[in-house]
C-alpha positions as CSV (number, residue, x, y, z in Angstrom):
1,X,29.2,-56.2,39.6
2,X,31.4,-53.2,38.6
3,X,30.3,-50.2,39.6
4,X,32.5,-46.5,39.0
5,X,33.0,-42.8,38.6
6,X,33.2,-41.8,35.5
7,X,33.9,-37.8,35.8
8,X,37.3,-38.2,37.2
9,X,40.1,-38.5,34.5
10,X,41.6,-41.2,36.8
11,X,38.5,-43.0,36.9
12,X,38.2,-45.3,40.3
13,X,36.1,-48.3,40.0
14,X,35.0,-51.2,42.7
15,X,34.8,-54.5,41.3
16,X,32.9,-57.1,43.6
17,X,35.5,-59.6,45.6
18,X,32.7,-62.2,44.1
19,X,33.6,-61.6,40.7
20,X,37.9,-61.5,41.0
21,X,38.1,-64.1,44.2
22,X,39.7,-66.7,41.8
23,X,42.3,-64.0,40.7
24,X,45.6,-65.8,41.9
25,X,47.8,-62.3,41.4
26,X,45.2,-60.2,42.8
27,X,44.7,-62.7,45.8
28,X,49.0,-62.8,45.8
29,X,48.4,-58.5,46.1
30,X,45.6,-58.7,48.5
31,X,48.0,-61.0,50.9
32,X,50.8,-58.5,50.0
33,X,48.7,-54.8,51.6
34,X,47.2,-56.6,54.6
35,X,50.8,-57.7,55.7
36,X,52.8,-54.5,54.5
37,X,53.0,-52.8,58.1
38,X,53.1,-49.4,56.6
39,X,49.6,-50.1,55.0
40,X,47.8,-51.8,58.1
41,X,49.4,-50.4,61.2
42,X,47.1,-46.6,60.7
43,X,44.4,-48.7,61.4
44,X,45.1,-50.0,64.8
45,X,43.6,-53.1,64.4
46,X,45.4,-55.8,66.1
47,X,43.7,-58.5,63.7
48,X,45.2,-56.3,60.7
49,X,48.8,-56.2,62.4
50,X,49.1,-59.6,63.0
51,X,50.6,-62.4,59.7
52,X,48.0,-63.3,57.7
53,X,48.3,-66.3,55.3
54,X,46.4,-68.0,52.6
55,X,43.2,-68.9,54.7
56,X,42.7,-64.9,56.2
57,X,41.8,-64.3,52.2
58,X,39.3,-67.2,51.9
59,X,38.2,-65.5,55.3
60,X,37.6,-61.7,54.3
61,X,36.8,-63.5,50.5
62,X,33.9,-65.3,52.4
63,X,33.0,-62.8,54.7
64,X,32.3,-60.0,51.7
65,X,30.6,-62.1,49.4
66,X,27.4,-62.3,52.1
67,X,24.8,-60.1,51.6
68,X,25.4,-58.3,54.8
69,X,29.2,-57.2,53.7
70,X,29.9,-56.2,50.5
71,X,33.5,-56.0,49.8
72,X,35.5,-54.5,46.0
73,X,39.4,-54.3,44.8
74,X,39.6,-51.2,43.6
75,X,40.6,-50.5,40.2
76,X,42.6,-47.6,39.2
77,X,40.5,-48.3,35.6
78,X,43.2,-46.2,33.2
79,X,45.9,-47.9,34.7
80,X,43.9,-51.0,34.9
81,X,45.9,-51.9,38.2
82,X,44.4,-53.2,41.0
83,X,45.1,-50.7,44.6
84,X,43.1,-51.3,47.2
85,X,39.6,-52.7,48.7
86,X,36.6,-50.9,49.5
87,X,33.6,-52.4,52.1
88,X,29.7,-52.1,53.2
89,X,29.5,-53.9,56.8
90,X,26.9,-55.1,58.3
91,X,24.9,-53.6,56.4
92,X,21.5,-53.5,58.2
93,X,18.1,-53.5,55.7
94,X,16.1,-52.5,59.1
95,X,17.7,-49.8,60.0
96,X,19.0,-48.7,56.0
97,X,22.5,-48.5,57.5
98,X,25.9,-49.9,57.3
99,X,29.5,-49.2,57.8
100,X,31.9,-48.7,55.4
101,X,35.9,-49.1,55.2
102,X,38.8,-48.7,52.3
103,X,42.6,-49.6,52.4
104,X,44.2,-47.7,49.3
105,X,46.9,-51.0,49.8
106,X,49.2,-50.6,47.1
107,X,51.7,-47.8,49.0
108,X,53.0,-46.1,45.0
109,X,49.0,-45.2,44.8
110,X,49.0,-43.3,48.6
111,X,48.5,-39.5,48.9
112,X,47.2,-39.4,45.2
113,X,43.9,-38.2,46.7
114,X,42.0,-41.5,45.4
115,X,40.1,-42.2,49.2
116,X,37.6,-39.6,48.6
117,X,36.8,-40.5,44.7
118,X,36.5,-44.2,46.1
119,X,34.0,-43.1,48.6
120,X,32.6,-41.3,46.3
121,X,32.0,-43.7,44.1
122,X,31.5,-46.5,47.3
123,X,28.5,-44.1,48.8
124,X,27.0,-43.3,45.9
125,X,25.9,-47.5,45.5
126,X,25.2,-47.6,49.1
127,X,22.8,-44.4,48.9
128,X,21.5,-45.0,45.7
129,X,22.1,-48.9,44.4
130,X,21.3,-50.6,48.1
131,X,18.2,-47.6,49.3
132,X,20.5,-47.5,52.2
133,X,19.8,-44.0,54.4
134,X,23.1,-43.9,56.5
135,X,26.5,-44.7,56.4
136,X,29.0,-44.9,59.6
137,X,32.8,-45.0,59.8
138,X,35.5,-44.1,61.8
139,X,39.7,-44.4,61.9
140,X,42.4,-44.1,64.5
141,X,42.5,-40.0,65.0
142,X,46.0,-40.2,64.1
143,X,44.9,-41.4,60.4
144,X,45.4,-37.5,59.1
145,X,44.9,-39.1,55.4
146,X,41.7,-41.1,56.2
147,X,40.4,-38.3,59.1
148,X,40.5,-35.1,56.1
149,X,39.2,-37.9,53.2
150,X,35.7,-38.2,55.8
151,X,35.9,-34.4,55.8
152,X,35.8,-33.9,52.3
153,X,33.3,-36.6,51.6
154,X,31.2,-34.9,53.7
155,X,31.0,-37.0,56.9
156,X,30.2,-35.3,60.1
157,X,32.1,-36.1,63.2
158,X,29.9,-38.1,65.4
159,X,31.8,-39.4,68.7
160,X,35.3,-40.4,69.8
161,X,36.4,-42.9,72.5
162,X,39.6,-41.5,74.2
163,X,42.2,-43.7,74.0
164,X,41.1,-46.8,73.0
165,X,43.6,-47.5,70.0
166,X,46.9,-49.0,70.6
167,X,49.4,-48.2,67.9
168,X,53.1,-48.7,68.6
169,X,52.6,-48.8,72.6
170,X,51.3,-45.3,72.5
171,X,47.7,-44.9,73.1
172,X,45.5,-42.4,71.4
173,X,41.6,-41.7,70.5
174,X,39.4,-43.6,67.7
175,X,37.2,-41.8,65.6
176,X,33.7,-42.1,65.0
177,X,32.4,-40.6,61.4
178,X,28.3,-41.1,59.5
179,X,27.4,-39.2,56.9
180,X,22.8,-39.7,55.6
181,X,21.9,-39.9,52.6
182,X,20.8,-35.7,51.4
183,X,24.1,-35.0,52.9
184,X,25.9,-36.9,50.8
185,X,24.0,-36.3,47.4
186,X,23.3,-32.7,48.6
187,X,27.5,-32.2,48.7
188,X,28.3,-34.5,44.9
189,X,27.3,-35.4,41.5
190,X,28.4,-38.6,40.8
191,X,27.8,-40.5,37.3
192,X,28.9,-44.1,38.9
193,X,26.9,-46.2,36.1
């Protein structure tokens, strides 16, 4: 499955992990992103800070191709290059909700305003295709680009865990955001086929 927002000249496509799971070059790039401290440090995840090998990739591909988790590689269409990952995790059909996450792994594409585009496509899929009512996400308070992305896309700050994260020996807060289906559609027109 490939989903995209055709509105932007730098169209972002989300390609299901299942579609490209055997792409050796992409696996190598993914492992490189996950082992790049500059990419994973702002996420404040101890699991992501540890060195990772091919078994981690296998576990990720298995996890994000289950019904309750959908993982995608982000492809920048004009350049035809994969630049990161996006996910909907903990998908609940009972509560019609999920947790999101994105990682722009290729640092050459940091600071280009692509994260909000990725979120628009991911959320359009979550709300339209999957019929979800709510998507939640979170980040470290010092991950300013991610905080701004949540704000630009229309998420509401819903909570803060004080000093819950530790990055380079320094404690800081973890922020939690949420967006409802009607809030997303009121703020965005997405041609995401």
